[in-house]
C-alpha positions as CSV (number, residue, x, y, z in Angstrom):
1,M,10.0,4.8,-21.0
2,Q,11.8,6.2,-23.8
3,K,12.7,9.8,-23.0
4,M,13.4,12.9,-25.4
5,W,16.4,14.8,-26.1
6,I,16.6,18.5,-25.4
7,A,19.6,20.2,-25.2
8,G,22.0,17.3,-24.7
9,Q,19.6,15.8,-21.4
10,M,17.2,13.1,-21.8
11,V,13.7,14.7,-20.8
12,G,10.1,12.6,-19.4
13,A,7.1,13.6,-19.8
14,D,3.7,12.8,-17.3
15,E,1.9,11.6,-20.3
16,V,3.2,8.9,-22.8
17,F,2.3,7.2,-25.9
18,E,3.0,3.5,-27.6
19,V,4.9,3.5,-30.6
20,S,3.9,-0.1,-32.2
21,N,5.0,-2.3,-35.0
22,P,2.7,-2.0,-37.8
23,F,3.9,-5.9,-39.1
24,S,3.3,-7.4,-35.6
25,G,1.2,-4.7,-34.0
26,D,3.5,-5.4,-30.8
27,V,4.3,-2.3,-28.6
28,I,8.0,-2.0,-29.4
29,E,8.3,1.2,-26.9
30,V,6.6,4.2,-24.7
31,V,7.6,7.2,-25.3
32,A,6.8,10.2,-24.0
33,R,4.4,12.5,-24.7
34,G,5.9,16.3,-25.0
35,S,3.7,19.3,-24.1
36,A,4.2,23.5,-25.3
37,Q,6.4,23.6,-22.3
38,H,9.0,21.1,-23.9
39,A,9.0,22.9,-27.2
40,Q,9.6,26.0,-25.0
41,W,12.6,24.6,-23.1
42,A,14.1,23.0,-26.7
43,V,13.5,26.2,-28.6
44,D,15.2,28.1,-25.7
45,A,18.5,26.1,-25.5
46,A,18.2,26.7,-29.5
47,V,18.5,30.2,-29.1
48,K,21.6,29.7,-27.5
49,G,22.7,26.7,-29.9
50,A,22.4,28.9,-32.6
51,Q,24.3,31.3,-31.6
52,A,27.5,28.5,-31.1
53,M,26.5,27.2,-34.2
54,R,26.7,30.9,-36.4
55,E,30.4,31.0,-34.6
56,M,31.9,27.7,-35.3
57,P,34.5,27.7,-38.3
58,V,32.9,26.1,-41.6
59,Y,35.9,23.8,-41.6
60,R,34.5,22.2,-37.9
61,R,30.8,22.2,-39.6
62,A,32.0,20.3,-42.2
63,A,34.2,17.9,-39.8
64,M,31.0,17.5,-38.0
65,L,29.0,16.9,-40.5
66,N,30.9,14.1,-41.7
67,E,31.4,12.2,-38.4
68,V,27.7,12.1,-38.2
69,A,27.5,9.9,-41.2
70,R,30.7,8.0,-40.2
71,L,28.6,7.3,-37.4
72,I,25.2,6.2,-38.9
73,E,27.4,3.9,-41.2
74,Q,28.7,2.3,-38.1
75,E,25.3,1.7,-36.8
76,S,23.6,1.1,-40.3
77,E,22.3,-2.4,-39.3
78,A,21.0,-1.4,-35.7
79,L,19.4,1.9,-37.5
80,A,18.0,-0.5,-40.3
81,T,16.5,-2.5,-37.6
82,L,14.6,0.0,-36.0
83,L,13.6,1.4,-38.9
84,T,11.7,-1.4,-40.3
85,R,10.2,-2.2,-37.1
86,E,8.6,1.6,-36.4
87,N,7.6,1.6,-39.8
88,G,7.3,-1.6,-41.8
89,K,9.4,-1.1,-44.4
90,T,11.5,-3.7,-45.5
91,I,15.0,-4.2,-44.4
92,R,16.1,-3.8,-47.5
93,D,14.6,-0.6,-48.3
94,S,15.6,0.6,-44.4
95,R,19.3,-0.1,-45.3
96,T,19.0,1.8,-48.3
97,E,17.3,4.8,-46.2
98,V,20.0,4.4,-43.5
99,A,22.9,5.1,-46.5
100,R,20.8,8.2,-48.0
101,A,20.9,9.4,-44.7
102,A,25.1,9.3,-44.3
103,S,25.1,10.1,-47.9
104,I,22.8,13.4,-46.7
105,F,25.1,14.4,-44.3
106,R,28.2,14.0,-46.2
107,L,26.5,15.8,-49.4
108,A,26.6,18.7,-46.1
109,A,29.7,18.3,-44.8
110,E,30.5,19.7,-48.3
111,E,28.0,22.2,-49.1
112,C,28.9,24.1,-46.1
113,K,32.4,25.4,-47.7
114,Y,31.0,26.8,-50.7
115,L,28.1,28.6,-49.3
116,T,29.0,32.0,-50.4
117,G,27.5,35.3,-51.4
118,E,29.1,37.6,-54.2
119,Q,30.0,41.3,-55.2
120,V,27.1,44.1,-55.5
121,P,27.9,46.5,-58.5
122,F,26.5,49.3,-56.5
123,E,28.6,51.7,-59.4
124,A,26.3,50.3,-61.8
125,A,23.5,52.0,-61.0
126,A,23.8,56.2,-60.3
127,N,23.6,56.8,-56.8
128,G,26.4,53.9,-56.5
129,E,29.0,55.5,-57.3
130,G,31.9,55.2,-54.9
131,R,30.4,52.5,-53.3
132,F,31.5,48.7,-53.1
133,G,29.9,46.1,-51.1
134,F,29.0,42.8,-51.5
135,W,26.4,40.2,-50.0
136,V,26.5,37.0,-47.4
137,H,24.6,34.5,-45.9
138,E,23.5,34.9,-42.3
139,P,22.3,31.8,-40.5
140,V,17.9,32.4,-39.7
141,G,18.8,31.2,-36.4
142,V,16.6,28.4,-34.6
143,V,14.9,25.8,-37.9
144,A,12.0,23.9,-36.5
145,A,11.7,20.6,-38.3
146,I,9.1,18.6,-38.6
147,T,8.8,15.4,-40.8
148,P,6.2,12.6,-41.7
149,F,6.5,8.8,-40.6
150,N,7.2,7.3,-44.1
151,V,10.8,8.3,-44.2
152,P,11.8,9.0,-41.2
153,L,15.8,8.7,-40.6
154,A,16.4,10.3,-44.4
155,L,13.7,13.4,-44.0
156,A,15.1,14.0,-40.7
157,A,18.5,14.1,-42.3
158,H,17.2,16.7,-45.2
159,K,15.9,19.0,-42.5
160,V,18.8,18.7,-40.3
161,A,22.1,18.5,-41.9
162,P,21.5,22.0,-43.8
163,A,20.3,23.6,-40.9
164,L,23.2,22.8,-39.1
165,A,25.6,23.4,-42.1
166,A,24.2,26.7,-43.0
167,G,24.6,27.4,-39.1
168,N,21.7,27.3,-37.4
169,A,20.8,25.0,-34.5
170,V,17.1,23.0,-34.8
171,V,14.4,21.1,-32.7
172,L,13.0,18.3,-34.6
173,K,9.2,16.8,-33.9
174,P,9.6,13.8,-35.7
175,A,6.1,12.0,-36.1
176,E,4.4,10.0,-33.6
177,Q,4.1,7.1,-35.7
178,T,8.3,6.9,-36.3
179,P,10.1,8.9,-33.5
180,L,12.6,5.4,-32.6
181,T,15.0,6.5,-35.1
182,S,14.9,10.5,-35.0
183,L,15.7,10.1,-31.1
184,H,18.8,7.4,-32.1
185,L,20.2,10.4,-34.5
186,A,20.0,13.0,-32.2
187,Q,22.6,10.7,-30.1
188,L,24.8,10.6,-33.2
189,L,24.6,14.2,-33.1
190,Y,25.8,15.0,-30.3
191,R,28.5,12.1,-30.0
192,A,29.6,13.7,-33.6
193,G,30.2,17.3,-31.5
194,V,26.8,18.9,-32.6
195,P,26.9,21.8,-29.4
196,V,24.3,20.2,-27.2
197,E,21.7,23.3,-27.2
198,A,22.1,23.0,-31.0
199,V,19.7,19.8,-31.3
200,S,16.6,18.7,-29.4
201,V,14.3,16.0,-30.3
202,I,10.8,16.3,-28.8
203,T,8.4,13.7,-29.4
204,G,4.3,14.1,-29.4
205,F,1.5,14.8,-31.4
206,G,1.2,18.1,-33.5
207,E,-1.1,20.3,-32.0
208,E,0.5,19.2,-28.6
209,V,4.1,20.1,-29.7
210,G,4.2,20.6,-32.8
211,Q,2.0,23.6,-33.3
212,P,3.3,25.1,-30.0
213,L,6.6,24.7,-31.9
214,I,5.5,26.5,-35.3
215,E,3.7,29.7,-33.8
216,N,7.4,30.4,-31.3
217,P,8.0,33.3,-31.8
218,A,12.1,32.5,-31.7
219,V,11.7,30.1,-34.2
220,N,13.1,31.5,-37.1
221,Y,12.3,28.9,-40.1
222,V,9.9,26.1,-40.1
223,S,10.6,23.1,-42.5
224,F,7.7,20.4,-42.5
225,T,6.3,17.4,-44.7
226,G,3.3,16.1,-44.8
227,S,-0.1,16.1,-44.9
228,R,-1.8,19.1,-47.3
229,A,-4.6,19.7,-44.8
230,V,-2.5,20.4,-42.0
231,G,0.2,22.1,-44.2
232,Q,-2.6,24.5,-45.4
233,Q,-2.9,25.8,-41.8
234,L,0.8,26.1,-40.8
235,P,1.4,29.4,-42.8
236,K,-1.3,30.7,-40.1
237,W,0.2,29.3,-37.2
238,A,4.0,30.6,-38.1
239,G,3.2,34.2,-39.2
240,A,6.1,35.9,-40.7
241,K,8.5,33.1,-40.7
242,K,10.3,31.5,-43.5
243,I,9.1,27.9,-44.1
244,T,9.0,24.8,-46.3
245,L,6.3,22.8,-47.3
246,E,6.4,19.6,-48.3
247,L,2.2,18.6,-49.1
248,G,2.4,15.6,-51.1
249,G,0.7,14.1,-54.2
250,N,-0.8,12.1,-56.7
251,A,2.1,11.4,-59.4
252,A,1.1,10.7,-62.7
253,V,3.2,8.7,-65.7
254,I,2.6,8.7,-69.1
255,V,3.1,6.2,-71.7
256,T,3.1,6.7,-75.0
257,P,3.4,4.8,-78.1
258,T,7.2,5.2,-78.5
259,A,8.0,3.9,-75.3
260,N,9.9,0.7,-74.3
261,L,6.8,-1.0,-72.9
262,E,9.1,-3.8,-70.3
263,E,11.2,-0.9,-68.9
264,A,8.1,1.5,-68.0
265,A,6.3,-1.8,-66.9
266,K,9.2,-2.2,-64.2
267,A,9.9,1.4,-63.3
268,I,6.0,1.6,-62.6
269,V,6.0,-1.3,-60.5
270,L,9.1,-0.4,-57.9
271,G,7.7,3.3,-58.2
272,G,4.6,2.7,-57.0
273,Y,4.2,-0.5,-54.6
274,R,7.8,0.0,-52.7
275,L,7.5,1.1,-49.3
276,A,4.3,-0.3,-50.0
277,G,3.1,3.1,-51.9
278,Q,3.4,5.4,-49.0
279,L,5.7,7.9,-50.7
280,C,4.9,11.3,-51.9
281,I,5.9,10.4,-55.6
282,S,4.6,6.9,-55.7
283,V,3.1,5.9,-59.0
284,Q,-0.6,6.5,-58.4
285,R,-2.3,7.4,-61.7
286,V,-0.4,6.0,-65.1
287,L,-1.8,6.9,-68.4
288,A,-1.0,4.9,-71.1
289,H,-2.1,5.8,-75.2
290,E,-4.9,3.6,-75.5
291,S,-2.9,2.1,-78.2
292,I,-0.7,0.2,-76.1
293,Q,-2.9,0.3,-72.6
294,L,-4.2,-3.4,-72.6
295,A,-0.2,-4.6,-73.5
296,L,1.1,-2.1,-70.5
297,T,-1.1,-3.3,-68.3
298,E,-0.7,-7.0,-69.1
299,Q,2.7,-6.2,-68.2
300,V,2.3,-4.3,-65.1
301,A,0.1,-7.1,-63.7
302,A,2.2,-9.7,-64.3
303,Q,4.9,-7.7,-61.9
304,V,2.7,-7.3,-59.8
305,E,1.8,-10.4,-59.0
306,T,5.1,-11.4,-58.6
307,L,5.5,-9.2,-55.9
308,K,6.2,-10.5,-52.3
309,V,4.0,-9.5,-49.3
310,G,4.9,-10.5,-46.2
311,D,7.3,-9.7,-42.9
312,P,9.4,-7.2,-43.8
313,M,12.4,-8.5,-42.1
314,D,12.1,-11.4,-44.4
315,E,15.0,-10.2,-46.7
316,A,12.7,-11.8,-50.0
317,T,9.7,-9.6,-49.2
318,D,9.0,-6.7,-51.5
319,V,5.8,-5.0,-49.8
320,G,5.1,-4.5,-46.1
321,P,2.5,-3.4,-44.0
322,V,0.9,0.0,-43.9
323,I,1.8,2.3,-41.5
324,D,-1.6,1.5,-39.4
325,Y,-5.5,0.7,-38.8
326,D,-6.3,3.8,-40.1
327,A,-4.4,4.2,-43.3
328,L,-5.8,0.5,-44.0
329,Q,-9.0,1.6,-43.8
330,R,-8.6,4.7,-45.8
331,I,-7.2,2.9,-48.6
332,T,-9.6,-0.2,-48.7
333,E,-12.5,2.7,-48.8
334,W,-11.3,4.4,-51.7
335,V,-10.9,1.1,-53.5
336,K,-14.2,0.0,-53.0
337,E,-15.4,3.2,-54.0
338,A,-13.7,3.3,-57.0
339,V,-14.6,-0.2,-58.0
340,S,-18.5,0.7,-57.4
341,A,-18.0,3.5,-59.7
342,G,-16.8,1.4,-62.6
343,A,-13.2,1.0,-61.8
344,K,-12.0,-2.8,-63.1
345,P,-9.7,-4.5,-60.7
346,V,-6.9,-6.1,-62.3
347,V,-5.0,-7.1,-59.4
348,G,-5.3,-7.6,-55.9
349,A,-8.1,-4.4,-54.6
350,R,-8.2,-6.3,-50.5
351,S,-6.9,-6.0,-47.4
352,Q,-5.5,-8.4,-45.9
353,P,-4.8,-7.3,-42.3
354,P,-1.9,-5.5,-41.9
355,F,-1.7,-5.2,-45.6
356,Y,-2.9,-3.5,-48.1
357,L,-2.3,-6.5,-51.0
358,P,-0.9,-4.4,-53.9
359,T,-3.4,-3.1,-56.4
360,L,-3.5,-2.3,-60.0
361,L,-7.2,-0.7,-61.3
362,T,-8.5,0.7,-65.1
363,E,-10.9,2.7,-65.5
364,T,-10.9,4.5,-62.1
365,P,-13.0,7.7,-62.7
366,P,-12.4,10.8,-62.9
367,N,-14.0,12.2,-60.2
368,A,-12.5,9.4,-57.8
369,R,-10.4,10.0,-54.9
370,L,-7.9,7.8,-55.8
371,N,-7.8,9.6,-59.1
372,C,-7.8,13.3,-57.1
373,E,-6.2,12.9,-53.8
374,E,-3.0,11.2,-52.9
375,V,-3.9,7.6,-51.8
376,F,-0.8,6.9,-49.5
377,G,-1.0,2.8,-50.7
378,P,0.2,0.2,-52.7
379,V,-2.7,1.3,-55.4
380,V,-2.1,2.2,-59.4
381,S,-4.4,2.6,-61.8
382,V,-4.0,2.6,-65.9
383,Q,-5.9,5.2,-67.5
384,A,-6.3,5.2,-71.7
385,Y,-5.0,8.5,-73.1
386,S,-6.6,9.5,-76.2
387,D,-3.8,12.0,-77.7
388,F,-0.6,14.0,-76.6
389,E,-3.1,16.8,-75.2
390,D,-5.1,14.4,-73.3
391,A,-2.7,13.0,-71.3
392,I,-1.1,16.2,-70.2
393,A,-4.9,17.5,-68.9
394,Q,-5.2,14.2,-67.4
395,A,-2.0,14.5,-65.2
396,N,-2.7,18.1,-64.2
397,S,-6.2,17.4,-63.7
398,T,-5.3,17.6,-59.2
399,V,-4.6,19.9,-57.2
400,Y,-1.3,18.3,-56.8
401,G,1.7,18.9,-58.7
402,L,5.1,17.4,-56.8
403,Q,6.3,14.9,-59.5
404,M,5.1,13.4,-62.9
405,G,7.1,10.8,-65.0
406,I,6.9,10.2,-68.6
407,F,8.5,7.1,-71.1
408,T,8.9,7.9,-74.5
409,N,11.2,7.9,-77.0
410,D,10.2,11.0,-78.8
411,L,12.5,14.0,-77.6
412,Q,9.4,16.7,-78.9
413,E,7.3,14.9,-76.3
414,A,9.6,14.8,-73.7
415,F,10.6,18.7,-74.0
416,R,6.7,19.0,-74.3
417,A,6.6,16.9,-70.9
418,A,9.1,18.8,-69.6
419,R,7.1,22.0,-70.1
420,E,3.8,21.7,-70.1
421,L,3.5,19.3,-67.0
422,Q,2.8,21.2,-63.7
423,A,4.8,19.6,-61.7
424,G,8.3,20.6,-59.4
425,G,9.5,17.4,-61.0
426,V,9.3,15.7,-64.4
427,M,11.4,12.3,-65.2
428,I,11.7,11.3,-68.7
429,N,12.1,7.4,-69.4
430,D,11.8,6.7,-65.1
431,S,8.7,6.9,-62.7
432,S,7.5,9.8,-60.7
433,A,9.2,8.1,-57.6
434,Y,12.9,9.0,-58.4
435,R,14.8,11.1,-56.1
436,S,17.7,12.4,-56.5
437,D,19.6,14.1,-52.8
438,L,21.3,16.4,-54.9
439,M,18.5,18.0,-56.8
440,P,15.9,21.0,-55.7
441,Y,13.0,18.7,-54.6
442,G,9.3,19.9,-53.9
443,G,6.3,20.9,-55.7
444,V,3.8,23.5,-57.5
445,K,0.4,24.4,-56.5
446,E,-0.7,22.6,-53.0
447,S,2.1,20.4,-53.2
448,G,4.1,22.6,-50.9
449,L,6.3,25.8,-51.4
450,S,10.0,26.1,-51.5
451,R,12.3,23.6,-52.2
452,E,14.2,20.8,-50.1
453,G,17.8,19.5,-51.5
454,I,21.1,20.6,-49.5
455,R,22.5,23.3,-51.6
456,W,18.6,24.9,-51.8
457,A,17.8,24.0,-48.5
458,M,20.8,25.8,-46.8
459,E,20.1,28.6,-49.0
460,H,16.3,29.0,-47.9
461,M,17.9,28.4,-44.1
462,T,19.9,31.7,-44.4
463,N,19.2,35.2,-45.0
464,P,21.1,37.5,-47.9
465,K,22.9,40.5,-46.0
466,V,24.5,43.3,-48.0
467,V,27.3,45.1,-47.1
468,C,28.0,48.3,-48.3
469,F,31.4,50.8,-47.9
470,N,30.7,54.4,-48.6
471,G,33.7,56.4,-50.3
472,I,36.0,53.5,-51.2
473,R,36.6,52.7,-54.7
474,L,38.6,49.4,-55.9
475,G,40.3,49.9,-59.6
C-alpha cells in the first residue's frame, strides 16, 4: 500500500483505493484512503510548519525552491513515466509537464525575492500629518491545495511553489485518479529541505478528505482546480477564507477571413486534441467566418486524420486514452446527442475503448451540451459565423469564460476581440490552449475566481499589513 505523507511521516489508513492505468486498465498501486482525521492531522502539523516558513529567511526559501527544481529534473524520466502510467497522457506530454513543474519552482524561487510592499503616503490626507508608514506582505498561514487529474504535477507545483515562496505551509490533496506524482513530489520537497511540517499530501476522495480540509478553521486559504459543480459548493465550505477557483472552460477560437488558415488549423489541432482534449483551455468550439468555414474544416480534418491514437508510452503516439470509463461514456453520450440533433461528423465521432477517437463536427446545435458545457475530451466543433458581432456573441454564449483565441491579421479585429471577449485570457493568433506559467491565469463568469501564476498566486497567498508611525516625519 502506498501511504500518504503527513509532516514527513508515511501514514496509512484503514481503507484503500486503487489507482489504475487508463490505457491498460492494470492496477498501478493501492493507496491509503484518507479521512477527516488525516486532514486534521495534516492541518495541525501545517500550523507549526507555517510558523517555520514565516521565520525562514527569503534567501533560504529561494535556495530550497531551486533545489526542488533540481531534484525534479534529476528524476525527470521516472516522474514522466509515472505521470503517463497514472494519467494516460503521452510520454512526450509527460516530459513537457515535468520540465514545466521544475520551471515553476525556479520561477517561485526568483519571485520570492521581490515580494515587497511600499510606502503609504499618510501625509497626503489631512488626518495623516506627522505620520509615516508602509505596508508589507504577510503569509496567510496554512494553504489547502486541491488539484485535478489532468495536469497533476504542474498544477501541484502551481499551488505548492508560491505557497512556500510566500512563507506558508501547504496541505495538498491530489485527485484520486492521479495521486502518485504528488506523493513523489512530497519526497522531493522534504529532500530539498522544506520543513516537514510545512508540507503534507493526503490522498482520498473529496467528500471524505477534501471537504473536511476546506472546512477546517485553521486553514487560511484554499486553492482549488476542478469541476464547476464542485467549485460552486466550495465557498460555502470555506466560509470566510480566501479562495482561488479554476473551474474549467468551453473555449472558443474565432478564425476570420484575414487569418492564415494553415497556421490556424495547426494550432486548433494541437489545442483541441493534446492530452486527449482534457485541458480546461482545450479548443472546443471553432467559429469560422462563413466564407472560410469549409476550407478551414478541410484543413483541420486532414490534420486530425493523421493523429496517432495508441499506447501513450509509444514515442509516436499523439493521443492517449481518456482518464476512465465514466469520461468515455460521457463524451460518447454528448457526441451522440449532438449528432441526433443535427451535428455533422467529419472525423471520428466514436469510441474505441479506452480511447475516444479524435472527433471533428460541424453544425452542432447551439443548445447541445458540446456547445454549452465542458466536454473534456478530444472533440472539436466548427461553426460558421456571419459577421464579427455574431462571432463575439457565439463565443460569449456560455457560462464559461476561461480563455479564448482569435486568428486574424486585422489589428482592429484583434483589439476588439481583446476588449469584447468575456474571458480571463484572449490569445491573438493562437489557440485558447496557450498558457505561460508567468502570466496571471484564471477565468471570469463561472470559470472561477482569482488568478494563478507565480507572482499573482504569491500575492493572493499573503495579506497586506499596514504599519503606521505617529510623530515621525522624514525629509
